[in-house]
C-alpha positions in Angstrom: 31.1 -8.7 -1.9 27.5 -7.6 -2.5 26.7 -5.3 -5.9 24.4 -1.9 -5.5 21.4 -4.0 -6.6 21.4 -6.5 -3.9 20.0 -4.1 -1.6 17.1 -6.7 -0.2 13.3 -5.7 1.4 12.3 -8.2 3.8 9.0 -8.7 5.6 7.7 -10.9 8.3 4.1 -11.0 9.9 4.0 -9.6 13.7 2.2 -11.7 16.2 2.6 -8.7 19.0 2.8 -4.8 17.1 6.2 -4.1 17.5 8.1 -7.2 18.6 10.3 -8.4 15.6 10.1 -11.9 14.2 11.4 -14.1 11.9 11.5 -12.4 7.9 9.9 -14.9 5.4 9.2 -12.9 2.6 10.7 -10.5 0.1 9.6 -7.9 -2.8 11.4 -5.9 -5.2 11.1 -2.7 -4.1 11.6 0.3 -6.6 13.3 2.9 -3.8 14.4 3.1 -0.3 12.5 5.8 1.6 12.8 4.2 5.2 13.7 6.8 7.6 14.2 6.5 11.7 12.8 10.3 13.2 14.0 11.7 16.4 12.6 14.6 18.5 15.1 16.5 20.3 14.4 18.2 23.9 16.4 20.8 25.2 16.6 22.5 28.3 17.8 26.0 28.5 18.2 28.5 31.6 19.9 31.2 32.8 23.5 30.0 33.6 26.8 31.9 33.6 29.1 31.7 31.1 27.2 29.6 28.4 28.2 29.9 24.9 25.7 27.7 23.4 23.1 25.5 24.1 24.1 22.7 26.9 25.5 19.3 25.6 23.7 17.8 29.1 20.5 19.4 28.6 19.8 17.9 25.4 18.3 14.3 25.0 16.9 12.7 21.7 13.6 11.2 21.7 13.0 8.0 19.1 9.7 9.0 17.4 9.9 5.4 15.2 9.5 7.1 11.5 8.1 5.8 8.0 9.2 4.3 4.9 7.1 3.0 1.8 7.2 -0.1 -0.1 6.7 0.6 -4.3 6.4 -2.7 -6.3 5.1 -3.8 -9.5 2.3 -6.2 -8.4 3.1 -10.0 -8.8 0.4 -12.5 -10.3 1.4 -14.5 -7.3 2.7 -13.9 -3.6 0.8 -10.5 -3.0 -1.8 -12.2 -0.6 0.8 -11.4 2.2 0.5 -7.8 1.4 -3.1 -7.3 0.3 -3.8 -8.6 4.2 -3.2 -5.4 5.7 -4.6 -2.8 3.2 -7.9 -2.8 4.0 -9.4 -4.7 7.4 -10.4 -8.0 6.7 -8.5 -10.9 5.0 -10.4 -14.2 4.6 -8.8 -17.2 2.9 -6.9 -18.3 0.9 -10.2 -21.1 -0.1 -9.3 -23.5 -2.3 -11.2 -23.8 -5.9 -9.2 -26.6 -7.1 -5.9 -28.2 -6.5 -3.3 -25.5 -7.3 -5.6 -22.3 -7.6 -6.9 -20.4 -4.2 -8.6 -17.2 -3.7 -8.4 -14.5 -0.8 -10.7 -11.6 0.0 -9.9 -8.6 1.2 -12.7 -6.0 2.4 -12.5 -2.8 4.1 -14.0 -2.6 7.5 -14.8 0.2 10.0 -12.0 -0.3 12.1 -9.3 -0.4 9.8 -6.5 -3.2 9.2 -4.5 -4.4 12.6 -1.9 -6.5 10.8 1.6 -5.3 11.7 5.0 -6.2 9.8 8.7 -6.3 10.8 10.5 -4.9 7.9 14.2 -5.1 7.4 15.7 -3.0 4.5 19.5 -4.6 3.7 21.8 -2.0 2.3 24.7 -2.0 0.4 27.6 0.5 1.2 30.0 1.5 -1.5 32.8 -1.0 -0.5 30.0 -4.0 -0.7 29.4 -4.4 2.5 25.8 -5.1 3.4 24.1 -3.4 6.1 20.5 -4.5 7.6 18.0 -2.0 9.0 15.3 -4.0 10.7 12.1 -1.8 11.4 9.6 -3.1 14.1 5.6 -2.2 14.4 5.2 -1.4 10.7 1.7 -0.7 10.2 0.0 0.6 6.6 -1.5 4.0 6.9 -1.9 4.9 3.3 -1.8 2.7 -0.4 -2.7 3.3 -4.1 -2.8 1.2 -7.1 -2.0 2.6 -10.5 -1.9 1.3 -14.1 -1.8 3.0 -17.6 -1.1 1.8 -21.5 2.7 1.8 -20.8 3.4 -0.5 -17.9 2.5 -2.4 -15.2 0.3 -2.4 -12.5 2.2 -0.6 -9.3 1.3 -0.3 -5.7 2.5 2.3 -3.5 2.4 1.2 0.3 3.0 3.7 3.1 4.3 1.9 6.4 4.4 4.0 9.7 6.8 1.8 12.1 7.3 2.1 16.0 11.0 1.6 16.3 14.4 0.2 14.5 17.5 -0.9 15.0 20.7 -1.8 13.0 21.8 -4.7 15.0 19.1 -7.1 14.1 20.7 -10.1 12.3 20.2 -10.2 8.3 17.6 -12.0 7.3 18.0 -14.2 4.0 15.7 -12.9 1.2 12.8 -15.6 0.2 11.6 -14.0 -3.3 8.1 -15.2 -4.9 9.1 -17.8 -7.6 8.8 -17.8 -11.1 6.4 -15.3 -11.5 5.5 -11.6 -13.6 3.6 -8.4 -12.4 0.4 -8.1 -13.9 0.4 -5.4 -16.5 -2.2 -2.9 -18.5 -2.8 -5.5 -21.2 -4.6 -7.6 -18.8 -7.0 -4.6 -17.1 -10.7 -4.7 -17.8 -12.5 -1.7 -16.1 -16.0 -1.7 -15.7 -17.5 1.9 -14.7 -21.7 1.7 -14.0 -22.0 -1.8 -15.1 -20.6 -1.2 -18.4 -17.0 -2.1 -19.8 -15.1 0.9 -20.2 -12.3 1.8 -22.4 -9.8 3.6 -20.0 -6.1 5.1 -20.7 -4.9 5.0 -17.2 -6.7 3.9 -13.8 -5.9 4.9 -10.3 -7.0 4.4 -6.8 -6.0 5.5 -3.5 -6.8 4.8 -0.1 -6.1 7.1 3.0 -6.7 4.9 6.3 -6.9 7.4 8.6 -4.5 6.0 11.2 -3.6 7.6 14.1 -0.1 7.1 14.4 1.2 9.5 17.4 -0.3 7.5 20.1 2.5 8.7 23.1 1.5 8.5 26.2 3.3 9.0 30.2 4.2 5.2 30.7 7.6 5.6 30.9 8.4 4.8 27.4 9.1 6.8 24.7 7.3 4.0 22.3 4.0 4.5 21.1 1.3 2.0 20.9 -0.4 0.9 17.5 -2.0 2.9 15.3 -5.5 2.8 15.2 -8.0 4.4 13.1 -8.9 7.9 14.3 -10.1 10.0 11.2 -12.6 9.5 8.8 -10.7 7.5 5.8 -10.9 8.4 2.1 -11.3 6.6 -0.6 -11.0 8.3 -4.3 -9.4 7.6 -8.0 -9.4 8.6 -11.2 -9.3 7.5 -15.0 -8.8 9.2 -18.4 -10.7 8.1 -21.9 -11.3 9.2 -25.1 -14.4 11.5 -25.2 -16.7 9.5 -27.1 -20.1 10.6 -25.9 -21.9 12.2 -23.3 -22.3 9.2 -20.6 -20.0 9.8 -18.1 -20.5 13.7 -18.1 -24.2 13.0 -17.7 -23.3 10.9 -14.8 -21.4 13.3 -12.9 -23.8 16.2 -13.1 -26.3 13.8 -12.0 -24.6 12.7 -9.0 -25.3 9.0 -9.5 -23.8 6.4 -7.3 -22.5 3.7 -9.3 -19.8 0.6 -9.1 -16.4 0.9 -10.4 -14.3 -1.8 -10.7 -10.7 -3.1 -12.3 -10.0 -6.8 -13.3 -6.9 -7.6 -14.3 -6.3 -11.7 -15.5 -3.2 -13.0 -15.8 -2.1 -16.8 -16.8 -4.3 -19.9 -16.3 -3.5 -21.8 -13.2 -5.6 -25.1 -14.2 -8.9 -25.1 -16.2 -11.3 -22.4 -14.9 -9.1 -20.6 -12.8 -6.7 -18.0 -14.3 -4.3 -15.7 -11.8 -6.3 -12.6 -10.9 -6.8 -9.3 -8.7 -9.6 -7.6 -9.0 -10.9 -4.3 -7.0 -14.6 -3.5 -6.5 -15.9 -0.2 -5.6 -19.7 -0.8 -4.8 -20.9 2.9 -4.5 -18.6 5.4 -6.2 -19.7 9.3 -7.0 -17.8 10.8 -9.9 -16.6 14.1 -9.0 -15.6 15.7 -12.2 -14.6 17.1 -14.6 -16.1 18.8 -18.5 -14.3 17.0 -20.9 -11.7 18.6 -22.9 -11.0 19.6 -26.7 -7.6 19.8 -28.1 -6.1 21.2 -31.3 -3.1 18.1 -31.0 -5.0 15.4 -30.1 -8.1 13.6 -29.6 -10.9 15.0 -27.1 -10.3 13.4 -23.6 -12.1 13.6 -20.5 -10.3 13.2 -17.3 -13.0 11.5 -14.3 -12.0 11.5 -10.9 -14.1 9.6 -8.3 -14.6 9.0 -4.5 -15.7 5.7 -2.9 -18.6 6.0 -0.4 -20.5 3.6 2.1 -23.9 2.9 0.8 -24.7 1.3 4.2 -24.7 -2.2 3.2 -21.9 -3.1 1.0 -18.0 -2.8 1.8 -16.5 0.0 0.5 -13.8 -1.5 -1.2 -13.1 -5.4 -1.9 -10.2 -6.8 -3.0 -10.1 -10.4 -4.6 -7.2 -12.1 -5.6 -6.6 -15.3 -6.9 -3.0 -17.0 -7.3 -1.1 -20.6 -6.2 -0.5 -19.5 -2.7 -2.3 -21.6 -0.1 -1.4 -19.0 2.9 -0.6 -15.7 2.7 
């Protein structure tokens, strides 16, 4: 009999959008938000003797659906998900016998990777039921950390179809790894390390998810970028001086980065995740005084395209030789 906490979220990288594949990875998700969606078509016209809408004039259309994954970001094995966050993924390249680095870069076209994802849910009698989602494409994501916890990723997916007849996969988890935590983070603003109390960054990839056509099928085509993506975030600091306020007022374009450094893999190479935003502009706000606390300043920002550098780059170093 399965226990309540035996719920599992399994992933496989698809070769062809919407065609299920073997499930190769499992992640320790914090919530279950995966929902299939239907559209109801109803035909109603004049007909003598009707008491309500006709049951034989009604059709359910499979609209796919959406779900999300919330996880504490592991120091090892995250490259499998990182490859679909931005658009381009390279590596993992060899640093040494046990250290590898992958680089994930924003592109004009957006990500093209799709996943098969299976959520194995435990019924109250302990029976396990798997629901498998096909054609899962990332549409939005965020990274967040504060001085009380781990680096948390929230990743939103759109999916093409789902079923509950695919055989349950066997969860394969990352072996012996801890998540990155707040004590391992360093934030740099405009070239200077900056003491921040929290940091969050969000990406809306501008993906068009309703690509349905009159082609003899209710299933949609793979989402592609159809709108301007947006990349923004914020951090909070103690109000030490006017530096950040002046950067905001001046509209300065600057680099913002955050780097998490974990355990040493071998001499010269550590577990590491870094997010670099080459051209950011602060979007507010004025420092705030308080009777009950130190004066503080919340600093929202937007990452922009400067015409030469990628808007966002994620570099990830771990012990994995493949995604």
